[in-house]
N, C-alpha and C positions, 0 to 999 in steps of 0.2 A: 173182789176181782179189780183190776185197775181201771180207772174211769177212762173209756175211749175218748171222751169230751175234753178231759185235762190230764193228758199222759204224764206229764212232768209234776203233778202236785204230789208232793210228798205227804205220807200220813204214817200214823203208827197202827200196829194190829196187836191184839190181845189174843193170846193161844191159851186156852184152858183146858185143862184135863180134868173132866168132871167125874173120874173115877178116882183120883187122888185129892181133888180140891185146890190143887196147885195151878197157878197160871204163870206168864211172863209177858211181858211188853216187847215187841220187836219194832224196830224202826230208828229213823224214818225211813220209808221205802216206797217205791212207786209201782211195784207189781208183788202182789200178794198171792198170785197162783201157784208158787212152789209150796207155800205154807198150806193152802187148801188141798193141794194134792198129798202132801205128807199127812195131814190129818185124815183124809180119806183112807190112805193106806193104813193108818194105825186103827181104824175102825175096821176095814176089811181084813186085814191079815191079823191083826192082833185082839180083836173085839174090844178096843179101846173106845172110850166117848171123849172124843177131842173136838172142840169148837174153835174157830177163828172168828173174831169180830173186831169190827172198827169200833173205836170208843163211842162214837156218836150211836150205834147200833147196841151197845152194851145193856143199857136199863131194859130194852125189849127181849134180848135174846138169851141172856146169860141168868139162870135162876142162882140168886145170892141171898143169903141171909147173913146176920151178923153174929159172931160168937158172943153170947151174953157176957163172959168174962174178960174177954180182951177186947172186944168191938172189932176184931180182924174179920174179913169177908169169909165167907164159908160157902162153897159152891155145892149144889146138890144137883143130881141128874133130874132133868126134866121128865115128867111123866109122858108116856108116849101116847 
């Protein structure tokens, strides 16, 4: 969510589809609420596993491995 202490600070957001292993980077932006709402709807209405994270949170929040052949990131659904 947007930082209420710094409302004009721009940031990037990573949107990851854990079902397909695809992701995109959006931004710069100052309000990520629409993205979080869309990710929530994708989960509720379409049973998709979509996460939104800021790059500083990525290491802790997204389960990522590397493809042994290409070195490309491969996302896996986190165990519940």
